C-alpha positions in Angstrom: 36.6 1.9 -4.8 35.4 -1.1 -2.5 38.2 -3.0 -1.5 38.4 -7.0 -2.4 39.2 -9.7 -1.0 41.2 -11.6 -4.0 39.8 -14.9 -5.1 40.7 -17.6 -7.9 38.4 -16.4 -10.6 35.8 -18.3 -11.9 36.3 -21.3 -14.9 35.1 -19.5 -18.1 32.1 -22.2 -18.2 30.6 -20.4 -15.2 31.2 -17.2 -16.4 29.7 -17.9 -19.9 26.5 -19.2 -17.8 26.1 -16.3 -15.9 25.4 -13.7 -19.4 22.4 -14.1 -20.9 22.4 -15.9 -24.7 21.4 -12.4 -26.8 24.9 -10.6 -25.6 27.0 -13.0 -27.7 25.3 -11.3 -30.9 23.5 -8.4 -29.7 20.1 -8.3 -29.4 17.4 -9.7 -32.6 17.1 -6.5 -33.9 20.9 -5.3 -33.3 21.0 -5.1 -37.3 19.4 -2.3 -36.9 20.8 1.1 -36.5 24.6 0.3 -37.1 24.9 3.6 -38.2 25.4 7.2 -35.8 22.0 8.1 -34.1 20.6 10.8 -35.0 21.4 13.8 -31.9 19.1 14.5 -29.7 16.5 18.0 -29.8 17.2 19.6 -26.4 17.8 18.5 -23.5 15.4 16.0 -21.8 14.2 16.8 -19.0 13.8 14.4 -15.8 10.7 13.4 -15.5 10.4 13.1 -11.4 11.1 17.3 -12.2 8.1 17.4 -14.1 6.2 14.8 -11.9 6.9 16.9 -8.4 5.8 20.3 -10.5 3.0 18.7 -11.8 1.4 17.3 -8.3 2.4 20.8 -6.8 0.3 22.5 -9.3 -2.3 20.1 -9.1 -2.6 21.0 -4.8 -2.0 25.0 -5.5 -5.1 24.6 -7.6 -3.5 25.4 -11.1 -5.2 22.6 -12.9 -3.8 23.7 -16.3 0.0 23.9 -15.2 -0.3 20.7 -13.9 -1.7 19.2 -16.7 0.6 20.3 -18.6 3.5 19.5 -16.3 2.0 15.8 -15.7 1.5 14.9 -19.3 5.4 15.9 -20.1 6.5 14.1 -17.2 4.5 10.8 -18.8 5.7 11.5 -22.2 9.5 12.4 -20.8 9.3 8.9 -18.7 8.6 7.3 -22.5 11.4 9.3 -24.1 14.1 8.2 -21.6 12.8 4.9 -21.5 13.5 4.7 -25.7 16.7 6.5 -25.7 17.7 3.7 -23.3 16.8 1.2 -25.4 18.3 2.4 -28.6 21.5 3.6 -27.5 21.8 -0.4 -25.6 20.7 -1.5 -28.8 23.2 1.1 -30.8 26.3 -0.3 -28.8 25.4 -3.7 -28.7 25.8 -3.7 -32.7 29.1 -2.0 -32.7 30.3 -3.1 -30.1 29.7 -7.1 -30.3 30.7 -9.6 -27.8 32.5 -12.7 -28.3 32.6 -15.8 -25.6 35.8 -15.7 -24.3 38.7 -18.2 -25.5 40.9 -20.9 -23.6 44.3 -20.1 -22.0 46.5 -17.6 -21.1 44.8 -14.1 -21.4 42.2 -15.4 -24.0 39.6 -13.9 -21.9 41.0 -10.5 -22.2 39.6 -9.7 -25.7 36.4 -10.0 -24.2 36.8 -8.0 -21.3 38.3 -5.1 -23.5 34.8 -5.0 -25.9 32.7 -5.2 -23.3 34.5 -1.5 -21.2 34.1 -0.6 -24.9 30.3 -1.0 -24.8 29.9 0.4 -21.6 31.6 3.6 -22.8 29.4 3.3 -25.7 26.9 3.5 -24.0 27.1 6.4 -21.4 28.5 8.4 -24.5 25.4 8.0 -26.3 23.3 8.2 -23.1 24.7 11.6 -22.6 24.3 12.6 -25.9 20.7 11.7 -26.7 19.4 13.1 -23.2 21.5 16.1 -23.8 23.4 16.1 -20.5 24.6 13.6 -17.9 22.2 10.8 -17.6 23.0 10.9 -13.2 20.3 13.7 -14.1 17.4 11.1 -14.6 18.2 8.9 -11.7 15.1 8.6 -9.7 13.8 7.6 -6.2 12.2 4.0 -6.0 8.5 6.0 -4.8 8.5 8.0 -7.9 9.6 4.7 -10.2 7.0 3.1 -8.1 4.1 5.9 -8.4 4.6 5.5 -12.3 4.9 1.2 -12.6 1.6 2.1 -10.9 0.2 4.7 -13.0 -0.3 7.1 -9.9 0.1 10.4 -12.6 -2.6 9.4 -14.7 -4.6 9.6 -11.2 -3.8 13.4 -10.6 -4.4 13.7 -14.4 -7.8 12.4 -13.9 -8.9 14.9 -10.9 -7.1 18.1 -12.8 -9.3 17.1 -16.1 -12.1 17.1 -14.5 -11.8 20.7 -12.7 -10.8 21.5 -16.8 -14.6 20.5 -18.2 -12.3 18.0 -20.0 -14.6 14.8 -19.4 -13.0 12.6 -22.1 -9.8 13.1 -21.2 -10.6 12.9 -17.6 -11.9 9.5 -18.1 -9.4 8.2 -20.3 -6.9 8.9 -17.6 -9.0 7.1 -14.8 -9.3 4.1 -16.6 -5.9 4.1 -17.4 -5.2 4.4 -13.8 -7.9 1.6 -13.1 -6.7 -0.7 -15.2 -3.7 -1.1 -13.2 -5.3 -0.6 -9.4 -8.9 -2.3 -10.1 -8.8 -2.3 -6.2 -9.3 1.8 -6.1 -12.7 2.0 -5.0 -13.4 5.6 -5.7 -11.7 5.6 -9.2 -14.5 3.1 -9.9 -16.7 5.2 -8.8 -15.6 7.9 -10.7 -15.3 5.9 -13.5 -18.6 5.2 -13.1 -19.8 8.3 -12.5 -18.1 9.8 -16.1 -19.7 6.9 -18.1 -22.8 8.2 -16.5 -22.1 11.9 -17.4 -20.6 10.9 -21.2 -23.1 7.4 -22.1 -19.8 5.7 -22.9 -19.8 2.2 -22.8 -16.9 0.4 -20.5 -15.3 -0.7 -24.0 -15.2 2.5 -25.1 -12.6 3.8 -23.3 -9.1 3.9 -23.4 -6.2 2.2 -21.6 -3.3 5.3 -22.5 -0.4 2.4 -21.7 -2.0 -1.2 -23.1 0.4 -2.9 -24.3 -0.4 -4.1 -27.9 0.4 -7.8 -27.3 -2.5 -7.6 -24.9 -4.8 -6.3 -26.9 -4.1 -8.3 -30.0 -4.5 -11.5 -27.6 -7.5 -10.3 -26.4 -9.2 -9.8 -30.1 -8.0 -13.3 -30.7 -9.8 -15.0 -27.9 -13.0 -13.4 -29.0 -12.4 -14.2 -32.7 -11.5 -17.8 -32.1 -14.3 -18.1 -29.3 -16.8 -17.2 -32.1 -15.1 -20.1 -34.3 -14.0 -17.3 -36.4 -10.4 -19.7 -36.4 -8.8 -17.8 -39.3 -9.0 -14.1 -38.5 -8.5 -15.9 -34.8 -4.9 -16.8 -35.9 -3.9 -13.5 -37.7 -4.4 -11.7 -34.4 -2.4 -14.8 -31.7 0.4 -14.5 -34.3 0.7 -10.7 -34.1 0.2 -10.4 -30.7 3.2 -13.2 -30.8 4.9 -10.6 -33.1 4.4 -8.1 -30.8 5.1 -10.1 -27.4 8.3 -10.3 -29.0 9.5 -6.9 -29.6 8.2 -6.1 -26.3 10.2 -9.1 -24.7 13.5 -8.1 -26.7 13.2 -3.8 -25.4 13.0 -5.5 -22.2 15.5 -7.6 -22.1 17.5 -4.6 -23.5 17.0 -2.5 -20.8 17.9 -4.9 -18.5 21.3 -5.5 -19.6 22.2 -1.4 -19.5 24.1 0.7 -19.0 26.9 -1.3 -17.8 29.9 0.5 -15.4 33.1 -1.3 -15.0 36.1 1.3 -15.3 36.3 1.2 -11.1 37.8 -2.6 -11.6 39.7 -1.9 -15.0 43.1 -1.1 -13.3 42.9 -3.3 -10.1 45.8 -5.4 -11.5 44.1 -8.9 -11.1 41.2 -10.5 -12.7 39.2 -12.0 -9.5 37.4 -8.5 -9.4 36.9 -7.8 -13.0 35.3 -11.6 -12.7 33.2 -10.2 -9.6 31.8 -7.2 -11.1 30.6 -9.1 -14.3 29.2 -11.2 -12.1 27.2 -9.4 -10.1 26.3 -7.0 -12.7 24.8 -10.2 -14.6 22.8 -11.9 -11.9 21.2 -8.5 -11.7 20.4 -8.6 -15.2 18.8 -12.0 -15.1 16.7 -11.3 -12.1 16.1 -7.8 -14.1 14.8 -9.8 -16.8 12.6 -12.2 -15.1 10.8 -9.3 -13.6 10.1 -7.4 -16.5 9.3 -10.5 -19.0 7.0 -11.3 -16.3 5.4 -8.2 -16.3 4.4 -8.2 -20.0 2.6 -11.5 -19.3 0.5 -9.9 -17.0 -2.7 -7.5 -17.6 -2.2 -4.2 -15.6 -4.4 -5.0 -12.3 -4.4 -8.5 -11.9 -1.0 -11.5 -11.1 -0.5 -14.3 -12.8 2.2 -16.5 -13.8 3.9 -16.0 -16.7 4.5 -19.8 -17.8 0.8 -19.4 -18.8 0.6 -16.3 -21.0 3.1 -18.3 -24.2 1.8 -21.7 -23.5 -2.2 -20.4 -24.1 -1.0 -18.6 -27.1 0.6 -21.7 -28.2 -2.8 -24.2 -26.9 -5.2 -21.5 -29.0 -3.2 -22.0 -32.0 -2.7 -25.5 -32.2 -6.7 -26.0 -32.1 -7.3 -23.0 -34.7 -4.4 -23.7 -37.0 -6.4 -27.6 -36.8 -9.7 -26.3 -37.5 -8.6 -24.3 -40.9 -6.7 -27.4 -42.0 -3.3 -26.6 -41.5 -1.5 -29.8 -39.7 2.5 -28.5 -39.4 1.3 -25.6 -37.8 -0.8 -27.2 -35.7 1.9 -29.9 -34.6 4.5 -27.3 -34.4 2.5 -24.8 -32.0 1.4 -28.3 -29.8 4.9 -29.2 -29.7 6.1 -25.5 -28.8 3.2 -25.7 -26.1 4.8 -29.0 -24.8 7.9 -26.8 -24.2 6.9 -25.4 -21.6 4.4 -28.3 -19.9 5.8 -31.7 -21.4 3.3 -33.8 -19.1 -0.2 -32.6 -20.4 -1.8 -35.7 -21.2 -4.3 -34.0 -23.3 -1.9 -32.1 -26.1 0.1 -35.2 -25.9 -2.8 -36.9 -27.4 -2.9 -33.6 -29.7 0.0 -34.4 -31.2 -0.1 -38.3 -32.0 -3.6 -37.1 -33.7 -1.9 -34.2 -36.2 1.0 -36.7 -36.7 -1.8 -39.3 -37.9 -3.3 -36.6 -40.6 -0.2 -35.7 -42.1 0.8 -36.8 -45.5 2.8 -39.9 -45.7 5.6 -38.2 -47.7 6.4 -36.2 -44.4 8.2 -37.4 -41.5 6.7 -36.3 -38.2 10.1 -35.9 -36.4 11.2 -33.4 -38.7 8.3 -31.0 -37.5 10.2 -29.3 -34.3 8.5 -26.5 -32.3 7.9 -23.2 -33.3 10.9 -21.1 -32.1 10.4 -20.0 -28.9 12.7 -16.6 -27.9 11.3 -16.7 -24.5 12.6 -19.9 -23.5 16.5 -19.8 -26.0 16.7 -16.7 -23.7 16.2 -17.3 -20.0 12.7 -18.0 -20.0 11.4 -20.2 -16.8 10.3 -23.6 -17.4 7.7 -24.8 -15.4 6.3 -28.4 -15.6 4.2 -28.1 -13.2 1.8 -25.1 -13.9 -1.2 -25.5 -16.1 -2.7 -23.3 -17.9 -6.4 -22.5 -16.7 -8.1 -20.0 -19.1 -8.8 -22.0 -22.9 -12.6 -21.2 -22.4 -13.4 -23.9 -24.7 -16.5 -26.6 -23.7 -15.0 -29.7 -23.1 -15.4 -31.8 -25.9 -14.2 -35.0 -28.3 -13.4 -33.3 -31.5 -12.1 -36.1 -34.4 -9.9 -38.0 -31.5 -8.8 -34.6 -30.5 -8.9 -33.6 -27.1 -9.6 -30.0 -25.7 -11.2 -30.4 -22.6 -11.0 -27.4 -20.0 -8.0 -27.4 -18.3 -7.5 -28.6 -14.8 -8.8 -25.8 -11.5 -5.9 -23.3 -10.8 -3.8 -24.5 -8.3 -2.1 -22.6 -5.6 1.9 -21.7 -6.5 2.8 -21.9 -3.2 3.8 -24.2 -1.1 1.1 -25.3 1.6 2.1 -25.3 5.1 0.3 -24.0 8.4 0.8 -24.8 12.2 3.2 -21.7 12.4 2.8 -19.9 15.8 0.3 -17.4 17.2 2.5 -14.8 18.2 0.6 -13.1 20.6 -0.6 -14.3 24.3 -3.9 -15.6 25.1 -5.2 -16.5 20.9 -6.8 -19.6 21.2 -6.5 -22.3 18.4 -10.1 -23.4 17.4 -9.8 -25.4 14.2 -7.2 -26.3 11.5 -7.5 -26.5 7.8 -8.7 -30.5 7.8 -10.7 -29.8 10.7 -12.2 -27.1 8.7 -12.9 -29.9 5.6 -10.9 -27.5 3.2 -7.2 -26.4 2.6 -5.1 -23.5 4.6 -7.9 -22.3 6.4 -7.5 -21.6 10.3 -9.8 -20.5 12.9 -8.9 -18.0 15.9 -10.8 -17.2 18.8 -9.6 -14.2 21.5 -7.4 -12.8 19.1 -9.7 -8.7 20.1 -10.1 -8.6 23.8 -14.4 -7.6 25.1 -12.8 -4.5 25.7 -11.6 -3.8 21.9 -15.0 -5.0 20.3 -16.6 -2.5 22.5 -14.3 0.2 21.3 -14.3 -0.5 17.8 -18.0 -1.4 17.2 -18.3 2.1 19.1 -16.0 3.7 16.7 -17.9 2.3 13.5 -21.0 3.9 14.2 -19.1 7.2 13.9 -17.3 6.6 10.6 -19.4 4.4 8.7 -21.3 5.4 5.7 -23.5 3.7 3.2 -22.1 1.8 0.6 -19.0 2.7 1.3 -16.2 0.5 -0.6 -18.7 -0.8 -2.9 -19.2 2.3 -5.2 -22.2 3.7 -2.8 -24.6 1.0 -2.8 -26.9 1.1 -0.2 -27.1 -2.8 -0.6 -24.3 -4.6 -2.9 -25.1 -8.1 -2.4 -29.0 -8.3 -1.2 -31.5 -5.8 -1.0 -32.5 -7.0 2.5 -29.8 -6.1 4.1 -27.8 -2.2 4.7 -24.5 -2.3 4.4 -22.1 0.2 5.8 -17.8 0.6 5.4 -14.7 2.7 6.3 -11.5 2.7 5.7 -8.2 2.7 7.6 -7.3 5.8 6.4 -10.9 7.7 6.7 -11.1 6.2 10.5 -7.6 8.0 11.1 -8.6 11.0 9.3 -11.7 11.2 11.4 -9.3 10.9 15.0 -7.4 13.1 13.5 -9.7 15.8 13.3 -11.4 14.8 16.9 -14.7 13.5 15.3 -14.2 9.9 16.6 -11.5 9.2 19.4 -8.0 9.0 18.0 -6.7 6.2 19.9 -10.1 4.3 18.8 -9.0 5.1 15.0 -5.4 3.6 16.1 -6.8 0.5 17.4 -8.8 0.2 13.9 -4.8 0.2 12.5 -3.5 -2.0 15.0 -5.5 -5.1 15.0 -5.1 -5.4 11.6 -2.0 -4.8 11.5 -2.0 -7.5 14.2 -4.0 -9.8 11.9 -1.9 -9.5 8.9 1.3 -11.2 11.4 -0.8 -13.7 12.2 -1.9 -15.2 8.9 1.6 -14.5 8.0 3.1 -16.4 11.0 0.6 -19.1 10.7 0.5 -19.9 7.3 4.4 -20.0 7.2 5.0 -17.6 4.2 8.3 -17.2 3.1 7.9 -13.6 2.2 5.8 -10.4 3.4 2.1 -10.3 2.8 1.1 -6.5 2.6 -2.4 -5.1 2.4 -4.8 -5.6 -0.7 -7.8 -3.9 1.2 -8.2 -3.0 4.1 -12.1 -2.6 5.5 -14.4 -2.4 8.4 -17.9 -3.4 7.5 -21.3 -3.6 9.1 -24.3 -5.4 7.5 -27.7 -4.6 9.2 -30.8 -6.3 8.7 -34.2 -4.0 7.5 -36.9 -4.3 9.2 -39.9 -5.5 7.3 -37.9 -7.8 4.7 -37.1 -10.6 6.5 -40.2 -12.7 6.2 -39.2 -16.1 4.1 -36.0 -14.7 3.0 -34.1 -17.0 0.8 -31.2 -15.0 -0.3 -27.5 -14.7 1.3 -26.3 -11.9 2.7 -23.2 -12.0 0.9 -23.4 -14.7 -1.9 -20.4 -17.5 -2.7 -17.8 -16.5 -4.4 -13.8 -16.8 -4.1 -11.8 -13.3 -3.6 -9.2 -14.0 -6.1 -11.0 -15.7 -9.3 -14.7 -15.8 -11.1 -16.4 -19.0 -9.8 -17.9 -20.8 -12.3 -19.9 -23.8 -10.3 -21.5 -25.5 -13.0 -17.5 -26.0 -14.9 -16.6 -26.6 -11.3 -13.5 -24.1 -12.0 -12.5 -20.9 -10.8 -11.3 -18.5 -13.7 -8.3 -15.9 -12.7 -10.2 -12.6 -14.8 -10.8 -9.7 -14.0 -13.4 -8.1 -12.7 -11.4 -10.6 -9.9 -8.6 -9.5 -7.3 -6.4 -11.9 -9.1 -3.6 -10.7 -7.2 -5.0 -11.3 -3.3 -3.6 -14.4 -2.0 -5.2 -14.7 1.7 -8.2 -13.4 3.2 -9.2 -13.0 6.8 -12.6 -11.7 8.6 -12.1 -10.2 12.5 -15.8 -10.3 13.9 -16.7 -7.7 16.5 -19.9 -9.0 17.7 -22.4 -11.8 18.3 -25.6 -10.3 19.1 -27.6 -10.6 15.6 -29.0 -13.5 14.1 -28.0 -15.2 11.2 -24.7 -13.7 9.4 -22.8 -17.4 10.4 -19.9 -17.3 7.6 -19.7 -20.6 5.5 -17.4 -22.7 3.4 -18.8 -24.4 0.3 -17.4 -27.1 -2.3 -16.7 -25.3 -5.7 -20.3 -26.0 -6.7 -21.7 -23.2 -4.0 -23.8 -25.2 -2.2 -22.5 -27.8 -0.8 -21.5 -26.5 2.3 -18.2 -27.6 4.0 -18.2 -25.7 7.2 -20.3 -23.0 9.1 -18.7 -20.5 11.6 -20.7 -18.4 14.1 -19.1 -14.8 14.6 -18.5 -13.6 17.9 -16.0 -11.0 18.9 -12.3 -11.5 18.8 -13.3 -14.4 16.6 -10.8 -14.9 13.1 -11.7 -16.8 10.1 -8.7 -16.7 7.8 -8.0 -18.4 4.2 -6.0 -18.6 1.1 -7.8 -16.5 -1.7 -8.3 -18.6 -4.3 -10.9 -21.8 -5.9 -9.7 -23.6 -3.0 -11.7 -22.1 -0.4 -15.3 -20.8 -2.2 -17.1 -18.5 0.8 -20.0 -16.3 1.8 -22.4 -14.8 4.4 -25.6 -16.6 5.3 -28.6 -13.8 5.7 -28.5 -11.0 8.8 -32.1 -11.7 9.6 -31.4 -9.4 12.8 -29.4 -6.6 13.9 -26.1 -5.7 12.9 -23.1 -7.8 12.2 -19.4 -5.8 12.2 -16.6 -7.0 11.2 -13.0 -5.9 10.2 -12.5 -7.8 6.1 -9.2 -8.2 5.1 -7.5 -9.0 2.1 -3.4 -9.4 1.4 -0.8 -9.9 -1.7 2.3 -11.0 -1.6 3.0 -9.1 -4.5 4.3 -5.4 -3.1 3.3 -3.9 -6.6 -0.5 -5.1 -5.1 0.2 -2.5 -2.1 -3.1 -0.9 -0.4 -2.8 2.4 -1.7 -4.6 3.8 1.7 -2.9 1.3 3.4 0.2 3.4 2.5 -1.0 6.4 3.3 -1.9 5.2 6.1 1.5 4.1 7.5 2.3 7.5 7.0 -0.3 9.4 9.1 0.7 7.0 11.8 4.8 7.1 11.5 3.7 11.5 11.8 1.5 10.4 14.5 4.4 8.7 16.7 6.8 11.3 16.2 4.2 13.6 17.4 4.2 11.8 20.3 7.9 11.1 20.9 8.6 14.9 20.7 6.1 15.5 23.9 7.4 12.6 25.9 10.9 14.3 25.1 9.8 18.1 25.9 8.4 16.3 29.4 11.1 15.4 30.6 10.4 16.2 33.9 6.5 16.2 35.4 7.1 18.2 38.2 7.8 20.9 36.1 4.1 21.6 35.4 3.5 22.2 39.0 
């Protein structure tokens, strides 16, 4: 038992604020399961052990066993979640909580019920798991693997070894939906599709969220002006979302462990325990609900998900003549964005269409479970995904929302961290937002060494599904990743020191970007790529295309609409980008920023050894590369994310390789304590 310093107990009001609202009466469906739960059929096997066994079988070449164990691991993982959800709901129904009263000892019944609920949960979990719950505690690495759907990566490889193409394709697609930056998987899916003759939309995502599938169907019907069917799917999506939301919050509420505080002899320890626990619950619920509103493989603000439902619904209900429901949905939308002038105008218009015997003030916003139970309202976030043409429909404003804004404080000018780096231009001098140009990030010697190692590790089309010219037929495109460089170095195919330099300079660039833009959280690698573009002889006369067309790195640039849409296949989770140049002995190849029209150039940068351009990855920074008309242009391209969920898989593996190399080097130093021993 930890030692605790006594402090006066917090007032009951503070305690109430720390407790999530659903706990007072139990979750919304707590009426179910008031009876005893049926016993489980045999003990549940821990999913982490099954996962480890499946991976071991895969690497030993026993693909049938690998499939059995990996599928069992996924099944066990799902069953564990179901058991925990049902036990939490069951015990919440059997041990309802009431707010503590006032006066001496008034809070004791509340604490007693809380402790009884905790005991109920542990008893239920032990019974249904068929053994102690401790068997099912897993490491953070395993938890991360299942969150990123890594078991499906092993499954697709095992299934293809067993010539089960349909299952391999299904597993590959499921993995890729959560890891769209995984170029190898993208290539695998393309190969599977060609082998099976299957279109992309026919593939199944085994972990698809029901509410997102319904939402996508609703949007398609909406855009086809089939409003009655769209309403059906939007309402279904909302019901499914709220069901998953309740499950998500339920899982965050348990298990609760308060026995260690039960006999402290004073209330401070118990108050502290409950406060600590429920602060963690609130954080868990925020993250869990945020995940529900995010499609796998892309990052979008949770505030956009429910508002867009109500934004679509208010107009769809208007189009079918249900003005009361249109008004309810418009008011629900305004709970998130109370200053949205378009929807405020819509509210006035809907009210003018009501029957005379209806009082507009009596019509309230649709009940919004998310806002009622702890969701965050942010009036500064404006949804940007409503894809309807700007128009005035009988006085109703349905124009597109404003272009996406950067959702963090814009700062720059932090320290550059390393000596000899030269500051060249900032955002203002580059006529944009979140931009910086630096020189001398690499020395001449480092540039030569990187250029040399590039020739030994690059493959044509690497990183772009093997396409020789992914952006233009007039150039050859070659690439290589950090992990590939280290692998070649370890095998002696290129100097290990040079391969290590690729790793080190990319980490140097990451630290510079994180520091210069004064980010208040860690910046992670999303993708690291050494690229060379070579002008093809005989194809440069009267050339009028670009080496890399104008684009944005985390959204789909729509020059005609002056918008950038955060939708797949864009890598919506990327936050910052950087390009570190290795040479200048070529013609053309200038890096350019443009306006969102993709035509008006705002800045042009000539690459040279050691020069680095870095910028935020959104629609505020459209950019491209002018044609390389002679020679070869080489650079290290870097994309970063602020969300650790989207860390580059190969980078994590590269980190492990570097750690092993460092250990080996340290071991060699320890063995060679006295250099004279070699004489």
